[in-house]
C-alpha positions as CSV (number, residue, x, y, z in Angstrom):
1,X,34.5,-3.9,-3.0
2,X,31.8,-1.5,-1.9
3,X,31.4,0.4,1.4
4,X,28.1,-0.4,3.3
5,X,26.5,1.1,6.6
6,X,23.9,-1.0,8.1
7,X,21.4,0.5,10.5
8,X,19.9,-2.0,12.9
9,X,17.5,-1.7,15.6
10,X,19.4,-4.1,18.1
11,X,22.6,-5.8,18.0
12,X,22.7,-8.4,15.6
13,X,24.9,-11.3,17.3
14,X,24.5,-13.1,18.8
15,X,21.3,-13.9,17.0
16,X,18.3,-15.0,19.4
17,X,15.0,-13.8,17.4
18,X,13.7,-13.1,14.2
19,X,15.1,-9.5,13.3
20,X,18.3,-10.3,14.3
21,X,18.6,-13.8,12.8
22,X,17.9,-11.8,9.5
23,X,20.2,-9.0,10.0
24,X,23.2,-11.4,11.2
25,X,22.5,-13.5,8.1
26,X,22.7,-10.1,5.9
27,X,25.6,-8.9,7.6
28,X,27.5,-12.0,7.4
29,X,26.5,-12.4,3.5
30,X,27.3,-8.9,2.8
31,X,31.0,-8.4,4.5
32,X,32.1,-11.7,2.3
33,X,32.3,-8.9,-0.8
34,X,31.8,-5.3,0.8
35,X,33.3,-3.2,3.6
36,X,30.4,-3.2,6.2
37,X,29.9,-0.5,8.9
38,X,27.4,-1.2,11.4
39,X,25.4,1.7,13.6
40,X,23.4,-0.4,16.1
41,X,20.9,0.1,18.7
42,X,21.6,-2.1,22.1
43,X,18.3,-3.5,23.3
44,X,18.0,-3.1,27.2
45,X,19.1,-6.9,27.7
46,X,22.1,-6.5,25.5
47,X,25.6,-5.5,26.4
48,X,27.1,-2.5,24.7
49,X,30.3,-4.1,24.0
50,X,30.0,-6.2,20.8
51,X,31.0,-9.7,20.7
52,X,34.2,-10.3,19.2
53,X,32.5,-12.6,16.5
54,X,30.4,-9.3,15.3
55,X,33.9,-7.4,15.5
56,X,35.4,-9.7,13.0
57,X,32.8,-9.0,10.8
58,X,33.0,-5.3,10.3
59,X,34.9,-2.4,9.8
60,X,33.7,-0.4,12.1
61,X,31.1,-0.3,14.8
62,X,29.1,2.0,17.0
63,X,26.5,0.8,19.6
64,X,23.7,3.4,21.0
65,X,21.5,2.2,24.1
66,X,18.0,1.9,22.8
67,X,16.0,5.1,24.0
68,X,13.5,4.7,27.0
69,X,9.8,5.1,26.0
70,X,7.3,5.2,28.6
71,X,3.5,4.5,28.1
72,X,2.9,8.2,28.8
73,X,5.2,8.9,25.7
74,X,3.6,6.6,23.6
75,X,-0.1,7.8,24.2
76,X,1.3,11.4,23.9
77,X,2.6,10.6,20.2
78,X,-0.6,8.4,19.6
79,X,-2.6,11.9,20.4
80,X,-0.4,14.5,18.9
81,X,2.2,13.0,16.0
82,X,-0.2,11.3,13.6
83,X,2.9,9.0,13.1
84,X,2.9,5.2,13.7
85,X,3.7,4.1,17.3
86,X,6.3,1.8,15.8
87,X,8.4,4.4,14.0
88,X,8.6,6.4,17.2
89,X,10.4,3.5,19.5
90,X,13.7,4.1,18.4
91,X,14.1,8.2,18.0
92,X,17.3,9.0,19.4
93,X,19.4,12.0,19.2
94,X,22.5,10.3,19.9
95,X,21.8,8.0,17.1
96,X,21.4,10.5,14.7
97,X,24.5,12.4,15.7
98,X,26.5,9.3,15.5
99,X,24.6,8.7,12.0
100,X,25.6,12.3,10.6
101,X,29.4,12.0,12.0
102,X,29.6,9.0,10.0
103,X,28.0,10.3,6.8
104,X,30.1,13.6,7.1
105,X,33.7,11.2,7.9
106,X,33.5,8.2,5.7
107,X,32.2,7.3,2.2
108,X,29.4,4.7,2.1
109,X,27.6,3.5,-1.4
110,X,24.8,2.2,0.3
111,X,22.9,3.0,3.7
112,X,21.1,0.0,4.5
113,X,17.9,0.3,7.1
114,X,16.6,-2.5,8.7
115,X,13.2,-2.5,9.5
116,X,10.2,0.2,9.6
117,X,11.3,1.2,13.2
118,X,14.6,2.5,11.5
119,X,13.0,4.4,8.7
120,X,13.1,8.0,10.5
121,X,16.9,7.6,9.6
122,X,16.0,7.4,5.7
123,X,15.9,11.1,5.9
124,X,19.6,11.5,6.8
125,X,21.5,11.3,3.4
126,X,25.1,11.3,2.8
127,X,26.6,14.3,0.6
128,X,29.1,11.8,-1.0
129,X,26.2,10.2,-3.4
130,X,25.6,7.2,-1.4
131,X,22.1,5.6,-1.8
132,X,19.6,4.1,0.4
133,X,18.0,0.6,1.0
134,X,14.9,0.0,3.1
135,X,14.6,-3.6,4.1
136,X,11.3,-4.4,5.0
137,X,11.2,-7.1,7.6
138,X,7.4,-7.1,7.8
139,X,4.5,-5.4,5.5
140,X,3.8,-3.6,8.8
141,X,0.4,-2.2,7.9
142,X,-0.6,-5.7,6.9
143,X,0.1,-7.2,9.9
144,X,-1.9,-4.4,12.0
145,X,-5.0,-4.5,9.8
146,X,-5.2,-8.1,10.4
147,X,-4.8,-7.6,14.2
148,X,-7.6,-5.3,14.1
149,X,-9.8,-7.5,11.9
150,X,-9.1,-10.2,14.3
151,X,-9.7,-8.3,17.3
152,X,-12.7,-6.3,16.7
153,X,-14.3,-9.9,16.8
154,X,-13.9,-10.1,20.5
155,X,-15.7,-7.4,22.4
156,X,-13.0,-8.0,25.0
157,X,-10.2,-7.3,22.6
158,X,-11.9,-3.7,21.2
159,X,-9.3,-1.6,23.0
160,X,-6.9,-3.4,21.0
161,X,-8.8,-3.3,17.7
162,X,-9.4,0.2,17.9
163,X,-5.4,0.8,18.6
164,X,-4.5,-1.7,15.7
165,X,-7.1,0.1,13.3
166,X,-5.3,3.8,13.8
167,X,-1.9,2.2,13.7
168,X,-2.4,0.5,10.2
169,X,-3.8,3.6,8.6
170,X,-0.8,5.6,9.8
171,X,1.6,2.5,9.1
172,X,0.3,2.3,5.3
173,X,1.1,6.1,4.7
174,X,4.4,6.1,6.4
175,X,5.5,2.4,4.5
176,X,4.6,4.1,1.3
177,X,6.9,7.2,1.8
178,X,9.6,5.2,3.2
179,X,9.3,2.9,0.1
180,X,9.4,5.9,-2.3
181,X,12.0,7.8,-0.5
182,X,14.3,4.6,-0.8
183,X,16.6,3.7,-3.7
184,X,16.3,0.2,-3.3
185,X,13.2,-1.6,-1.6
186,X,13.8,-5.3,-0.3
187,X,10.8,-7.3,1.0
188,X,10.6,-10.9,2.5
189,X,8.4,-12.3,0.5
190,X,6.5,-11.9,-2.8
191,X,3.0,-11.6,-0.9
192,X,4.9,-8.6,1.1
193,X,6.2,-7.1,-2.1
194,X,2.9,-7.0,-3.7
195,X,1.3,-5.4,-0.5
196,X,4.0,-2.7,-0.7
197,X,3.3,-2.2,-4.4
198,X,-0.5,-1.7,-3.8
199,X,0.7,1.2,-1.5
200,X,3.4,2.7,-3.1
201,X,2.7,1.5,-7.0
202,X,5.7,3.0,-8.7
203,X,8.2,0.9,-6.7
204,X,9.1,-2.4,-7.3
205,X,10.8,-4.4,-4.2
206,X,13.6,-6.9,-4.6
207,X,12.3,-10.0,-2.9
208,X,14.9,-11.4,-0.3
209,X,13.5,-13.8,2.0
210,X,14.3,-14.8,5.2
211,X,17.4,-17.2,5.3
212,X,19.5,-19.1,7.9
213,X,22.8,-20.6,7.8
214,X,21.3,-24.2,7.6
215,X,24.8,-25.7,8.6
216,X,24.4,-24.3,12.2
217,X,20.8,-25.9,12.5
218,X,21.7,-29.5,11.5
219,X,19.7,-32.2,12.5
220,X,22.3,-34.1,14.2
221,X,23.2,-30.9,16.4
222,X,23.1,-32.1,20.0
223,X,24.0,-30.3,23.4
224,X,24.4,-32.2,26.5
225,X,21.5,-31.0,28.8
226,X,22.4,-28.3,31.4
227,X,20.4,-26.4,33.7
228,X,20.1,-23.4,31.7
229,X,18.9,-25.8,28.7
230,X,17.5,-28.8,29.7
231,X,16.7,-29.5,25.9
232,X,17.3,-33.6,25.7
233,X,16.1,-34.1,29.2
234,X,12.3,-33.1,28.4
235,X,9.9,-36.2,28.6
236,X,7.9,-37.2,25.5
237,X,5.8,-36.4,23.7
238,X,7.0,-32.7,23.7
239,X,5.3,-29.7,21.9
240,X,7.3,-26.8,21.4
241,X,7.0,-23.3,20.3
242,X,9.6,-20.7,20.4
243,X,9.6,-16.7,19.9
244,X,9.9,-13.4,21.6
245,X,7.1,-13.6,23.7
246,X,6.0,-10.0,24.1
247,X,5.4,-10.0,20.3
248,X,1.7,-9.9,19.7
249,X,1.4,-12.7,17.0
250,X,3.1,-15.1,19.3
251,X,1.3,-14.2,22.3
252,X,-2.4,-14.5,20.5
253,X,-1.1,-17.7,18.7
254,X,0.2,-19.4,22.0
255,X,-3.0,-18.5,23.9
256,X,-5.6,-19.8,20.9
257,X,-3.1,-22.9,20.9
258,X,-3.5,-23.6,24.6
259,X,-7.2,-22.7,24.7
260,X,-8.2,-24.4,21.6
261,X,-6.1,-27.2,20.5
262,X,-4.2,-28.1,23.6
263,X,-7.2,-29.9,25.4
264,X,-7.7,-32.2,22.5
265,X,-4.2,-33.2,22.1
266,X,-4.1,-33.8,26.0
267,X,-7.3,-36.3,25.7
268,X,-5.3,-38.6,23.4
269,X,-2.0,-37.9,24.9
270,X,-2.3,-37.5,28.8
271,X,1.6,-37.2,29.4
272,X,2.1,-34.5,26.6
273,X,3.9,-31.3,27.5
274,X,3.9,-27.9,25.7
275,X,6.9,-25.6,26.0
276,X,6.8,-22.0,25.4
277,X,10.5,-20.9,25.1
278,X,11.4,-17.0,24.5
279,X,11.9,-14.4,26.1
280,X,9.9,-11.5,27.9
281,X,6.7,-13.4,28.5
282,X,3.9,-11.1,28.1
283,X,1.5,-10.7,31.5
284,X,-1.2,-12.4,29.2
285,X,0.4,-15.4,29.5
286,X,0.9,-15.5,33.2
287,X,-2.5,-17.6,33.8
288,X,-0.9,-20.3,31.7
289,X,2.1,-20.8,34.7
290,X,-1.1,-22.4,36.9
291,X,-1.3,-25.7,34.2
292,X,0.9,-28.4,34.9
293,X,1.8,-29.6,31.7
294,X,2.6,-26.2,30.2
295,X,6.2,-24.5,30.6
296,X,7.2,-20.8,30.1
297,X,10.9,-21.0,29.9
298,X,11.5,-17.4,29.5
299,X,14.9,-16.4,28.0
300,X,17.2,-19.2,27.1
301,X,20.9,-19.0,25.9
302,X,20.2,-21.2,22.7
303,X,17.0,-22.6,21.4
304,X,18.2,-25.2,19.3
305,X,18.1,-27.6,22.0
306,X,14.8,-27.2,22.8
307,X,13.7,-27.4,19.0
308,X,15.8,-30.4,19.1
309,X,14.2,-31.9,22.0
310,X,10.5,-31.3,20.1
311,X,8.5,-34.5,19.4
312,X,6.3,-32.2,17.2
313,X,7.3,-28.4,16.8
314,X,4.1,-26.1,16.5
315,X,3.6,-22.7,14.8
316,X,-0.1,-21.7,15.9
317,X,-0.2,-18.5,14.5
318,X,-3.3,-16.4,13.7
319,X,-1.7,-13.0,12.9
320,X,1.4,-11.7,11.0
321,X,3.3,-11.1,7.8
322,X,6.5,-11.6,5.8
323,X,8.1,-15.2,6.7
324,X,8.9,-17.3,9.9
325,X,12.4,-17.7,11.1
326,X,11.0,-20.0,13.3
327,X,9.8,-22.4,10.5
328,X,13.5,-22.1,9.0
329,X,15.2,-23.1,12.2
330,X,12.7,-26.1,12.6
331,X,13.0,-27.3,9.2
332,X,16.7,-26.9,9.1
333,X,16.9,-29.3,12.1
334,X,14.8,-32.0,10.5
335,X,11.7,-31.8,12.8
336,X,7.9,-32.9,12.2
337,X,5.9,-29.5,12.2
338,X,2.6,-28.3,12.4
339,X,1.5,-24.6,11.4
340,X,-1.4,-22.6,10.5
341,X,-1.4,-21.9,6.8
342,X,-0.9,-17.9,8.0
343,X,2.5,-18.9,10.0
344,X,3.4,-20.3,6.6
345,X,2.8,-17.4,4.4
346,X,5.3,-16.2,2.4
347,X,7.2,-19.7,1.8
348,X,6.8,-21.6,-1.5
349,X,4.6,-24.8,-1.2
350,X,5.1,-25.1,2.5
351,X,3.0,-28.2,2.5
352,X,6.1,-30.2,1.1
353,X,7.5,-29.7,4.6
354,X,5.3,-29.6,7.2
355,X,1.3,-30.2,8.1
356,X,-0.7,-27.3,7.9
357,X,-4.1,-26.8,9.8
358,X,-6.3,-23.9,10.1
359,X,-8.7,-25.3,12.9
360,X,-8.3,-26.5,16.0
361,X,-9.6,-30.1,15.3
362,X,-7.3,-30.1,12.3
363,X,-4.5,-28.8,14.3
364,X,-4.8,-31.4,17.1
365,X,-5.2,-34.2,14.9
366,X,-2.1,-33.0,13.0
367,X,0.1,-32.9,16.4
368,X,-1.7,-36.5,17.9
369,X,-0.8,-38.4,14.7
370,X,2.9,-37.2,14.3
371,X,3.3,-37.6,18.3
372,X,2.1,-41.2,17.7
373,X,4.2,-42.3,14.8
374,X,7.9,-42.2,15.0
375,X,8.3,-43.3,11.4
376,X,5.8,-40.4,10.0
377,X,8.2,-38.1,11.8
378,X,11.3,-39.3,10.4
379,X,9.4,-38.9,6.8
380,X,8.6,-35.3,7.6
381,X,11.5,-34.4,9.4
382,X,13.6,-36.0,6.3
383,X,11.4,-33.7,4.0
384,X,11.7,-30.6,6.2
385,X,15.2,-30.5,6.1
386,X,15.4,-30.9,2.2
387,X,13.0,-27.8,2.0
388,X,15.2,-25.5,4.3
389,X,18.4,-26.2,2.1
390,X,16.7,-23.6,-0.7
391,X,16.5,-21.2,2.5
392,X,20.5,-21.0,2.9
393,X,21.8,-17.6,2.8
394,X,24.3,-18.7,0.0
395,X,21.4,-19.2,-2.5
396,X,19.5,-16.2,-1.4
397,X,21.9,-13.3,-1.2
398,X,23.1,-13.4,-4.7
399,X,20.3,-11.0,-6.4
400,X,21.2,-8.3,-3.6
401,X,25.0,-8.5,-3.9
402,X,24.3,-7.7,-7.7
403,X,22.0,-4.8,-6.9
404,X,24.6,-3.3,-4.3
405,X,27.6,-3.1,-6.8
């Protein structure tokens, strides 16, 4: 049995958003054949006391509060450091001291760094000969480059375009350096692996796609409605989007859907409702609260009742990279799905499991067709569930387990 140390940007359990979903899946799988230690930050909305479910999976755990970082801090770093904003977010003396103490006290075969924001700690090596792995949850420079190209086309977004233009160039240099420093680089898709090879040609990433525990998203999952999770009480047709709602690609995608697609859906389906489900709704979404047929829930204890209640699950993303865990959740629950091609990037033949639509008319037409035809929804839901089986962690993790021996 090997000894592994995972470094994560937030406590991975309970897994309520993309990063935590991946980290929890990896931790569960790795703990079956290795001794796993976890050094993690706690997000501001997370308790410092780990859940007993998490404690059962690890040999040891230490939780450090995420450092506070103001807008002034970010502006100072933008001007003075030359480093990407993302990689400055979790700089913590307390975290580094705890990492150094563990490396001095214990022998780890591998230290696994989860995500680019944790790579400042790649420089901290053990004297015991342990190796370093960098799990690139997204190809971050690619994400920011796409954001910049999108924003330059809209004068009102030029400030954001300038920011993203600066950031993607810094990220490209930093990601290349992080890849070269690691003994093993893990990518979530072939597309991301190719993008990382393009900036660090001597690196050959191991592709371990995002996955889920399919059984926990069985289409038969049901939960009685509660005040916090009204799920099954939603009137139909209900269109659902789930995600962290201060994350730029999610905000942009939802606004595109509301402005360009939703009016077309409402013309055909006057009773339709759109539910935006996710924590930390961004200020840019405030204007949507005045629209009677749109509901912004904020954080919910569990997204599954909402996904389950969806007549149609929508993923209208225009910027991004990697693979979307929200698509895995909705396919595993056997939902009829409409997504943009970019949202489904990184998946193999996604058109087998969902409608792909790149333009507002095509997206709206697919949504209306599914909402009006229960038999069609059943057909696509069955296809989606079958598709999700290939992304169960039990099928994805063996190549990584072999490399960590």
